[in-house]
N, C-alpha and C positions, 0 to 999 in steps of 0.2 A: 141437335140438342133434343133430348127426350122430353116429352111433356111431364108436368108435375102430377103424375098419377098417384103419388103417395100422399098428396095433400088432400085432406077431407073436403067434401063439397060444402060444408057449412061455414068455411072460412071465406074471406074476401077473395074473389076471383079476378084475375087479370087477363086481358086479351094478349095475344102474342105481341102485338105492337106496343102495348103498355109495358109488358115484361122487357122487351128489347130496349125501350127508352130508359127504364129503371136500371137495367144492367149497365148501360152506358154511364148513367149518373153515379152508380155505386163504384165504378172502377177505381176511383181515387180515394175512396173511404178506407179508414182503418177500423178494425173491430172496436166497438165501444163497450161490449159486455162479453165476459167469458163464462161459459157453463163448464165447470170443472168436474172432478171426480165425484163430488157430492150430488151432481145432477141438477135438476131444475128446482132449486129451493125457492120458497116464497120471496126471499130477498132478491134473488137473481131475477125472478119473474117481475117483481116490482121495478127493478132497475131497467129491464127491457121495456116495460110499459112506459116508464118515464122517458126513456130515450126515444121511443117511437113518437110520443107526444111532442117532444121537442124537435126532433130531426125528421120525422116521417119515414126516412129511408136509413136503415142501419145494417151494419154487419155484426154478427154474433159469432164468436169463436166457440166451437164445440170441442173442447179439449178432452182427451182421455176417454173418448167414446168410440165404439166401432160404428161401422156404416149403418147398421140397422138401428142402433141406439140413437145415432144422429138424426135419422129420419123420424123416429118416434118423438124425440125431443122437439124437433122443428114443428111437427104436427101439433104437439101440445102447446107450444108457444103461440102458434097461429090461432088455434082454437081459443085459448084463454085471453089473448090480447086483441082479437079481431083483426089481425094483420094478415098479409098475404106473403107467401113464399115467392121470392123472385128467382133465386138460384142457389145452388151449393157450389162452392169452389174449394175442393178438398175438405178441410174441417171448418170452413167458414160458411155460414148461412146468411143470405141477404134477405131482409124482411122489409115490407112496406106497409104502412097504414096511413091513409090520407088524414091530414089535419084540417086546417082551415080551408074553406072552399077555394080561396084565391091561390092555393098552393097545389092544386090537383091537376095541373097541366102535365100529363105524362104521355102525351101522344094519342089522345082520344080522337082527334080530328082525322 
């Protein structure tokens, strides 16, 4: 797997061990938000932010966007929500933002 070189350095950074643990947790998740043809609208960004606050780990479907646009949108989401990119699976981005301290056990030890 290639490192997340396209994710800006001012976003939340994860260690490889943390990323691996989050990928395992995300496997069974379904996308909770879809970014469509209109792109990253304020309403979509607000829904992503609320979903991250509630779930910490989410999948976002990036429909109707080419590979470069998906990377740009993922970077923008991470920057604006303070989240971390975990992985892309086709048109699905997996994002993580820690919530309450008791829920941050993602393989740090």
